[in-house]
C-alpha positions in Angstrom: 28.0 106.6 34.3 31.3 106.6 32.5 32.3 103.6 30.3 35.7 102.4 31.1 36.0 99.0 29.5 34.0 97.0 27.0 35.0 93.4 26.1 33.4 90.5 24.2 33.2 87.3 26.2 32.0 83.8 25.1 30.4 81.8 27.9 30.0 78.0 27.6 26.8 76.6 29.1 25.3 73.1 29.8 21.8 72.1 30.5 21.7 69.8 33.5 18.4 68.3 32.3 19.1 67.3 28.7 22.9 67.7 28.7 22.8 70.1 25.7 26.0 72.2 25.5 26.3 75.6 23.8 28.1 78.9 23.9 26.7 82.4 24.1 28.6 85.6 23.3 28.2 88.7 25.5 29.5 92.2 25.5 30.5 93.1 29.0 30.7 96.8 29.9 32.5 97.7 33.1 31.8 101.2 34.3 32.1 103.4 37.4 29.0 105.2 38.7 29.0 108.7 40.0 29.8 107.5 43.5 32.9 105.5 42.6 31.2 102.0 42.6 32.0 99.5 39.9 29.1 98.6 37.6 29.0 95.6 35.2 26.4 95.6 32.4 25.9 92.4 30.3 24.7 93.0 26.8 23.6 90.8 23.8 23.1 92.7 20.6 23.1 96.1 22.3 20.3 94.9 24.7 21.1 94.7 28.4 20.5 91.1 29.7 21.2 89.2 32.9 24.6 87.6 33.4 25.0 84.1 31.9 24.7 82.4 35.4 21.3 84.0 36.0 18.1 83.4 34.1 19.3 81.4 31.2 17.1 78.7 29.6 18.2 75.7 27.5 17.5 76.2 23.8 17.0 72.4 23.5 14.4 71.7 26.3 13.6 75.2 27.6 14.5 74.2 31.2 16.2 76.7 33.5 18.6 74.1 35.0 21.6 75.6 33.2 25.2 75.4 34.5 28.0 77.8 33.4 31.5 76.5 32.8 34.4 78.5 34.3 36.2 80.7 31.8 38.6 78.5 29.7 37.1 75.2 31.0 35.1 74.5 27.9 38.2 74.3 25.7 39.8 71.8 28.0 36.8 69.4 28.1 37.1 66.1 26.3 34.5 64.9 23.9 32.0 62.7 25.8 32.8 59.0 25.7 30.5 56.8 23.8 28.4 54.4 25.9 29.8 50.9 25.6 27.3 48.5 27.1 29.7 45.6 26.8 32.1 47.1 29.4 31.7 46.4 33.1 30.1 49.0 35.4 32.3 51.7 36.8 31.8 50.2 40.4 33.6 47.0 39.3 36.5 48.9 37.6 37.3 51.1 40.6 36.3 49.0 43.6 39.1 48.9 46.2 38.0 45.4 47.4 38.8 42.5 45.2 35.8 40.2 44.5 35.8 36.9 46.3 35.3 33.7 44.3 31.8 32.5 44.4 31.1 29.5 46.7 28.9 26.8 45.1 25.6 26.3 46.9 24.4 22.7 47.5 
């Protein structure tokens, strides 16, 4: 195999179980094998590893329900809104039907 390109990429990840977010840095080597096929090798610290979307466990809860953000999406994300329990439920805020006044029961 002949190495053609080696780049460092940072991949943002989120655990779907505990909602922990973190980033992992990889060295991605793109090569061509002896038959002209493209080969991509993912490395962390000079050790070949699986790509970020396969076989990653959460460092917080050790679950394997991890989602990968698209490249550049992590930087555009807003900080999570704080939970305000005094506000009405989302269903009331975005309901297309106006609530009817209550009818007194006798």
